[in-house]
C-alpha positions in Angstrom: 252.4 -144.3 159.4 249.0 -142.9 158.6 246.2 -142.5 161.1 247.0 -142.1 164.8 246.0 -145.2 166.8 243.6 -145.4 169.7 246.1 -147.6 171.5 249.8 -148.4 171.4 250.7 -151.9 172.3 254.3 -152.6 173.4 256.2 -155.9 173.9 258.1 -156.0 177.2 261.6 -157.4 176.6 263.4 -155.8 173.7 261.0 -152.9 173.7 260.3 -151.4 177.2 263.3 -153.2 178.7 266.7 -154.2 177.4 267.6 -157.6 178.8 271.3 -158.8 179.3 272.2 -162.2 180.4 273.7 -162.9 183.8 275.9 -166.0 183.5 276.4 -166.1 187.3 272.7 -166.2 187.7 272.5 -170.0 187.1 274.7 -170.7 190.1 272.7 -168.2 192.2 269.4 -169.8 191.2 270.7 -173.4 191.7 271.7 -172.4 195.3 268.3 -171.2 196.0 266.7 -174.3 194.5 269.0 -176.4 196.7 267.7 -174.5 199.7 264.0 -174.8 198.7 264.5 -178.6 198.2 266.3 -178.9 201.4 263.4 -177.4 203.4 261.3 -180.4 202.2 264.0 -182.9 203.2 265.6 -183.4 199.7 269.3 -183.0 199.5 270.5 -181.7 196.1 273.7 -179.7 195.8 273.9 -176.5 193.7 276.6 -178.1 191.6 274.1 -180.9 190.7 271.2 -178.6 190.1 273.0 -176.0 187.9 273.3 -178.3 184.8 269.7 -179.4 185.3 268.6 -175.9 185.3 270.7 -174.9 182.2 269.4 -177.8 180.3 265.8 -177.0 181.3 266.2 -173.4 180.1 267.7 -174.6 176.8 264.8 -177.0 176.4 262.3 -174.3 177.2 263.9 -172.0 174.6 263.6 -174.7 171.9 260.0 -175.2 172.8 259.4 -171.4 172.5 261.0 -171.4 169.0 258.9 -174.3 168.0 255.7 -172.7 169.4 256.4 -169.6 167.2 255.7 -171.8 164.2 252.3 -172.7 165.3 249.2 -170.8 164.1 247.6 -170.3 167.6 250.1 -171.4 170.3 249.0 -171.7 173.9 251.2 -170.9 176.9 252.5 -173.4 179.3 251.3 -173.2 182.9 253.8 -172.7 185.7 253.7 -176.2 187.1 254.2 -177.8 183.7 257.3 -175.6 183.1 258.9 -177.0 186.2 257.6 -180.6 185.8 258.4 -181.0 182.1 261.3 -178.6 181.4 263.3 -177.0 184.2 263.2 -179.9 186.7 262.3 -182.9 184.5 265.5 -185.0 185.3 264.7 -184.8 189.0 262.7 -187.5 190.9 258.9 -186.9 191.2 259.1 -185.7 194.8 261.6 -183.0 194.0 259.7 -182.0 190.9 256.6 -181.7 193.0 258.4 -179.4 195.5 259.4 -177.0 192.9 256.1 -177.2 191.1 254.4 -176.3 194.3 256.2 -172.9 194.2 256.3 -172.7 190.4 255.1 -169.1 190.1 257.4 -167.8 192.8 260.4 -169.6 191.4 259.7 -168.5 187.9 259.6 -164.9 189.0 263.0 -165.4 190.8 264.4 -167.0 187.6 263.4 -164.0 185.5 265.0 -161.6 187.9 268.1 -163.7 188.5 269.1 -164.9 185.0 268.8 -161.4 183.3 269.5 -157.7 184.0 266.7 -155.4 183.0 267.2 -151.7 182.0 264.7 -149.4 180.5 265.4 -148.9 176.8 266.2 -145.4 175.4 263.1 -143.4 174.5 260.5 -145.2 176.6 259.9 -142.5 179.2 259.5 -139.9 176.3 257.2 -142.3 174.4 254.9 -142.8 177.3 254.7 -139.0 177.9 254.0 -138.4 174.3 251.3 -141.0 174.3 249.6 -139.5 177.3 249.8 -136.1 175.8 248.2 -137.3 172.5 245.5 -139.3 174.3 246.8 -142.7 173.0 246.4 -145.4 175.6 249.3 -147.7 176.1 249.3 -151.5 176.8 251.7 -154.3 177.1 251.4 -157.7 175.1 254.3 -160.0 176.2 255.2 -163.6 176.1 256.2 -164.3 179.6 256.7 -167.2 182.0 256.3 -164.7 184.8 254.0 -161.7 184.3 254.5 -161.3 188.0 258.2 -160.5 187.5 257.4 -158.0 184.7 254.8 -156.2 186.8 257.3 -155.9 189.6 260.0 -154.5 187.3 257.6 -151.9 185.9 256.7 -150.8 189.4 260.3 -150.7 190.5 261.0 -148.3 187.7 257.9 -146.3 188.3 256.4 -147.2 184.9 253.4 -149.4 186.0 250.8 -146.5 186.2 251.4 -145.6 182.5 249.8 -148.8 181.1 246.1 -149.2 180.7 246.4 -153.0 180.5 249.2 -155.5 180.8 248.7 -158.8 178.9 251.1 -161.6 179.7 251.0 -165.0 178.2 251.3 -167.0 181.4 248.4 -165.1 182.8 246.0 -165.4 179.9 247.1 -168.7 178.3 247.9 -167.5 174.8 251.3 -166.7 173.5 252.5 -164.8 170.4 252.1 -165.3 167.5 248.6 -166.2 168.5 246.6 -163.2 167.2 244.2 -163.5 170.0 246.5 -162.1 172.6 246.8 -158.8 170.7 243.0 -158.8 170.1 242.4 -159.2 173.8 244.6 -156.3 174.7 242.8 -154.1 172.1 239.4 -155.0 173.3 240.5 -154.4 176.9 241.4 -150.9 175.9 238.1 -150.3 174.3 239.3 -150.5 170.6 240.1 -153.1 167.9 243.4 -154.4 166.5 243.0 -152.3 163.4 243.0 -149.1 165.4 246.2 -150.0 167.4 249.9 -150.1 166.6 252.0 -153.0 167.9 255.7 -152.6 168.8 257.9 -155.7 169.1 261.5 -157.0 168.8 261.1 -160.3 167.1 260.1 -161.3 163.6 258.7 -164.8 164.3 256.6 -163.8 167.2 255.9 -159.9 167.2 255.7 -159.1 163.5 253.8 -162.4 162.7 251.4 -161.8 165.6 250.8 -158.3 164.5 250.0 -159.2 161.0 247.8 -162.1 161.9 245.8 -159.8 164.3 245.5 -157.1 161.6 246.9 -154.2 163.6 247.1 -150.8 162.0 250.9 -150.8 162.0 253.7 -153.1 163.2 256.9 -151.4 164.4 260.1 -153.4 165.1 262.9 -152.2 167.5 266.2 -154.1 166.9 267.0 -156.4 169.8 266.4 -160.0 168.8 265.1 -159.1 165.4 268.3 -159.9 163.5 268.5 -163.6 164.5 265.0 -165.2 163.9 265.2 -169.1 164.6 263.8 -169.6 161.0 263.0 -167.5 157.9 260.0 -165.1 158.3 258.4 -163.5 155.3 256.2 -161.0 157.1 257.8 -157.4 157.5 257.3 -154.5 159.7 256.0 -151.1 158.7 259.0 -149.4 160.4 262.2 -150.7 161.9 264.1 -148.7 164.5 267.3 -149.2 166.4 265.7 -148.2 169.6 262.2 -147.0 170.8 263.4 -143.4 170.6 261.8 -142.8 167.2 258.3 -144.1 168.0 257.3 -140.8 169.7 258.0 -139.0 166.5 255.9 -141.5 164.5 253.0 -140.9 166.9 253.3 -137.1 166.6 253.4 -137.4 162.8 250.2 -139.5 162.7 246.8 -137.9 162.4 243.5 -138.7 164.1 240.9 -140.4 161.9 237.9 -138.2 161.1 235.2 -138.4 163.8 237.4 -139.9 166.5 237.7 -138.0 169.8 240.9 -136.3 170.3 263.7 -165.0 215.5 265.6 -167.5 217.8 263.8 -170.9 218.7 261.4 -170.6 221.6 262.0 -172.6 224.7 259.0 -174.8 223.9 260.4 -175.6 220.6 263.8 -176.6 222.0 262.1 -178.8 224.6 259.9 -180.5 221.9 262.7 -181.1 219.5 264.3 -183.7 221.9 260.9 -185.4 222.3 260.3 -186.3 218.6 261.8 -189.7 218.6 258.5 -191.1 217.2 258.0 -188.0 215.1 255.6 -187.7 212.2 256.9 -188.3 208.7 255.5 -184.9 207.7 253.3 -182.1 209.1 250.6 -180.7 206.9 249.1 -177.4 207.9 246.2 -175.4 206.7 246.9 -171.6 206.5 243.7 -169.6 207.3 242.5 -170.4 210.9 245.5 -172.5 211.7 248.7 -170.6 210.8 246.9 -167.2 211.0 243.5 -165.9 212.1 242.2 -162.9 210.3 239.7 -160.1 210.8 238.1 -158.0 208.1 240.0 -154.8 207.0 237.6 -152.4 205.8 240.1 -149.7 205.2 242.1 -152.0 203.0 239.0 -153.0 201.0 238.1 -149.4 200.4 241.7 -148.6 199.3 241.5 -151.6 196.9 238.2 -150.2 195.5 239.9 -146.8 194.9 242.9 -148.5 193.2 240.6 -150.6 191.0 238.7 -147.5 190.0 242.0 -145.7 189.2 243.3 -148.7 187.1 240.1 -148.9 185.1 240.2 -145.1 184.5 243.7 -145.5 182.9 242.2 -148.0 180.5 239.3 -145.7 179.8 236.6 -147.1 182.0 234.7 -144.8 184.5 233.8 -146.6 187.7 233.6 -144.9 191.1 235.4 -146.3 194.0 232.1 -147.1 195.7 230.9 -149.0 192.7 234.2 -150.9 192.5 233.8 -151.9 196.2 230.2 -153.0 195.6 231.2 -155.1 192.6 233.9 -157.0 194.5 231.7 -157.4 197.6 229.1 -159.1 195.3 231.6 -161.4 193.8 232.7 -162.3 197.3 229.2 -163.4 198.1 228.9 -165.4 194.9 232.3 -167.1 195.5 231.2 -168.2 199.0 228.1 -169.7 197.5 230.0 -171.5 194.8 232.4 -173.0 197.4 229.5 -174.3 199.5 227.9 -175.9 196.5 231.0 -177.6 195.3 232.3 -178.7 198.7 229.1 -180.2 199.9 229.3 -177.9 203.0 226.2 -178.0 205.3 224.0 -175.0 205.2 224.3 -172.6 208.3 222.7 -174.2 211.3 222.6 -177.6 209.7 224.7 -180.4 211.3 227.2 -182.2 209.0 226.2 -185.7 207.8 228.6 -188.0 209.7 228.1 -190.7 207.0 229.2 -188.3 204.2 231.7 -189.9 202.0 235.0 -188.6 200.7 234.8 -185.9 198.0 236.8 -186.1 194.7 237.3 -183.7 191.8 236.6 -180.4 193.6 238.0 -177.9 191.2 239.2 -174.4 192.2 238.1 -171.1 190.7 241.2 -169.5 189.1 241.9 -165.8 189.0 240.5 -165.4 185.5 237.2 -167.1 186.5 236.8 -165.0 189.6 237.2 -161.8 187.9 235.5 -162.5 184.5 232.6 -164.6 185.8 232.1 -163.4 189.4 233.1 -159.7 189.1 232.5 -159.2 185.4 228.7 -159.2 185.4 228.7 -156.2 187.7 230.9 -154.3 185.3 229.3 -155.3 182.1 227.7 -151.9 181.6 231.2 -150.5 181.1 231.4 -151.9 177.6 232.4 -154.9 175.6 236.1 -154.6 176.3 235.8 -154.9 180.1 235.8 -158.7 180.0 239.1 -158.7 178.1 240.5 -156.1 180.5 239.5 -158.3 183.5 240.9 -161.4 181.8 244.3 -159.6 181.2 244.6 -158.1 184.6 243.1 -161.0 186.6 246.3 -162.3 188.2 247.5 -158.9 189.3 244.0 -158.0 190.6 243.7 -161.3 192.6 246.8 -160.5 194.5 245.7 -157.0 195.4 242.2 -158.3 196.3 243.8 -161.1 198.5 245.9 -158.5 200.4 242.8 -156.4 201.0 240.5 -159.1 202.3 241.5 -159.2 206.0 244.2 -158.4 208.4 246.1 -161.6 209.5 247.6 -162.5 212.9 250.1 -165.3 213.5 248.5 -167.8 215.9 250.2 -168.5 219.2 252.5 -171.5 219.1 252.9 -171.6 215.3 256.5 -170.5 215.3 257.4 -172.9 218.1 255.8 -175.8 216.3 257.6 -175.0 213.0 260.9 -174.6 214.8 260.4 -177.9 216.6 259.6 -179.6 213.4 262.7 -178.2 211.8 264.9 -179.3 214.7 263.3 -182.7 214.7 263.7 -183.3 211.0 259.9 -183.2 210.3 259.2 -181.6 206.8 256.3 -179.1 206.7 253.9 -178.3 204.0 251.1 -175.6 203.8 247.9 -177.0 202.2 245.4 -174.2 201.7 242.3 -173.2 199.9 243.0 -169.7 198.6 242.3 -167.3 195.9 246.0 -166.4 195.8 248.8 -168.6 196.9 251.2 -165.8 196.2 249.5 -163.7 199.0 249.8 -166.6 201.4 253.5 -166.8 200.7 253.8 -163.0 201.3 252.2 -163.5 204.7 254.5 -166.4 205.7 257.5 -164.2 204.7 256.1 -161.2 206.6 255.8 -163.2 209.8 259.3 -164.6 209.2 258.4 -168.3 209.0 258.7 -168.9 205.3 262.1 -170.6 205.6 260.5 -173.3 207.9 258.0 -174.4 205.2 259.3 -176.9 202.7 256.3 -177.4 200.4 253.4 -175.1 199.3 250.1 -176.5 197.9 247.6 -173.8 197.1 244.3 -174.5 195.5 244.4 -171.7 193.0 247.7 -173.0 191.7 246.9 -176.7 191.9 243.4 -176.3 190.3 241.7 -178.4 193.1 240.6 -177.3 196.5 239.9 -179.2 199.7 238.1 -181.5 200.5 239.6 -183.0 197.4 242.4 -185.3 198.7 244.6 -184.5 195.8 245.6 -181.4 197.8 247.0 -183.3 200.7 248.3 -186.1 198.4 250.2 -183.6 196.3 251.9 -182.3 199.5 252.8 -185.8 200.7 254.3 -186.6 197.2 256.5 -183.5 197.3 257.7 -184.3 200.8 258.3 -188.0 199.9 256.3 -188.8 203.2 254.5 -191.9 204.3 250.9 -190.8 204.7 250.2 -193.2 207.5 252.7 -191.4 209.8 251.9 -187.9 208.6 249.9 -185.4 210.6 247.4 -182.9 209.1 246.2 -179.8 211.1 243.2 -177.9 209.9 240.2 -176.1 211.4 237.3 -177.3 209.2 235.9 -180.8 209.4 234.1 -180.8 206.0 237.3 -179.6 204.1 240.4 -180.5 206.2 239.4 -183.8 207.7 237.9 -185.2 204.4 241.0 -184.1 202.4 243.4 -185.7 204.9 241.4 -188.9 205.3 241.1 -189.3 201.5 244.9 -188.9 201.2 245.5 -191.6 203.8 246.9 -189.2 206.5 247.4 -191.2 209.7 246.6 -188.4 212.2 244.2 -185.5 211.7 244.0 -182.6 214.2 241.5 -179.7 214.2 242.3 -176.5 216.1 239.8 -174.2 217.8 239.5 -170.5 217.1 239.5 -170.8 213.3 236.6 -170.8 210.9 234.6 -173.5 212.7 232.7 -173.1 216.0 233.5 -175.2 218.9 230.1 -176.9 218.5 230.9 -177.9 215.0 234.3 -179.3 216.0 232.9 -181.2 219.0 230.0 -182.7 217.0 232.1 -183.8 214.0 231.7 -187.5 213.6 231.9 -190.3 211.0 234.2 -189.4 208.2 234.4 -185.8 209.5 235.8 -186.9 213.0 239.4 -185.9 213.7 241.8 -187.8 215.9 242.4 -184.7 218.1 240.8 -181.3 218.8 243.2 -178.8 220.4 242.9 -175.2 221.7 246.0 -173.8 220.0 248.6 -175.0 217.4 251.2 -175.1 220.1 249.3 -177.9 221.8 250.9 -180.2 219.2 254.1 -180.1 221.1 252.3 -181.8 224.0 250.8 -184.4 221.7 254.2 -185.1 220.4 255.8 -185.6 223.8 256.5 -189.2 224.9 253.8 -189.0 227.7 250.9 -188.2 225.3 252.0 -189.5 222.0 248.9 -190.9 220.1 248.3 -194.6 220.2 246.4 -196.7 217.6 243.3 -196.8 219.9 240.0 -195.1 218.8 240.1 -191.3 218.2 240.2 -189.1 221.2 240.1 -185.3 221.9 242.7 -183.2 223.5 242.1 -179.7 224.7 245.4 -178.2 225.7 
């Protein structure tokens, strides 16, 4: 095989893991989708959904085979996969429900439809690479890099890889040569100084040849059944990864290279919802939860970021990592203020301000490459590619470390009352990581009470853009005029709700906005009610205090 590579790049399925189909997985997944749709008020039986799901997976496989013929294929985003493939025969409302949790559902699909076992020789290969100073990375076509990262961690393999590049996280898919070039740069080298190991001719061997890697190795898994003839060949073909360690040992270094039960309040309120809302839309931060800074978690994240960079060959102290992320946080806040038209500190909001459209969200890649990246530029040219590849994993860890959340009083009672009264619920939140929000809902034991999730990082737009609330209403199949929106920020939540035509807008104290800001909100920023706690919604919904069509009023419970 010649010169020893600087880096060894491995495909995931067929190389690191052996995948075996689980025929029963379709029924299990269909049952789960039925439950997810049911939370939003849509009744679809598992028996109806299973053939839809099977057809979608087949269509997606056809698309993947066709994409392998392209010279530079791009990856589908999660929402498109559900809208256009997996759920395309379903009505728009149902598709929007599933698209709202697209990433979570694709991770579940990956884990449910296939069994994954580590292929023979992988532990020995990783140990040999570490012994010889060869950095190892992953380059994989994946509709759920999240699921792959979870599998690696579950098998204790995640710390062995300097970078993990998944097509759904970087937007490129093999045989696009750019995805291999990105991984090589992220590890501080070039494709010519890497070996690439895959299991398919049409994607892996072709991608390796187009990228110009030093050597392409094929491990038999799907290699014997390409969807169409492929003329490119591998430098070595092995039955399993077991022989790759021997190839590494036989190579030589190039000269000059370094060697709960419902509460009483909920039960009482459920009977009082005769004139119930058509839907309840809730903000997350400041409404469902309040948070305080968690300095210990931020320091721990800085240490972890420093360690992850070290595995990829970049030296950055934990203190420098914390400082880089803190700087990005400040820049992100300034970006949000500019794009949302928020008033400067100490400046009253303009009550005549109009509705705001086309407010795009920063995605994980933009956050890490453009906001964090400049502070790490001194680490070398490859750092941008490393950040781009690891952005979605890093943003989750960053979101977990930002603050310590507490469930607000009354939230559980309101959600249980809504469930008992047949009022579907959506979370509509500006966030850097919708996945972290879902984790919080699950940790507090209320995720089963939420039917629809609309998170700005997944939708691509943030409040005050009304498309956020409008998307939730579409998914719930709800009449905006009889829907309620509960937020804590006039310039985001009220504007988004009004722009979507929501009939009743409520702001809650104790969130991100001061009492003075809430009480002075006027014009297009004026809510219908201001309440002290989320649980005060139950009083507003009771017959005695149900809102009337008269001019807006305030209610402090």
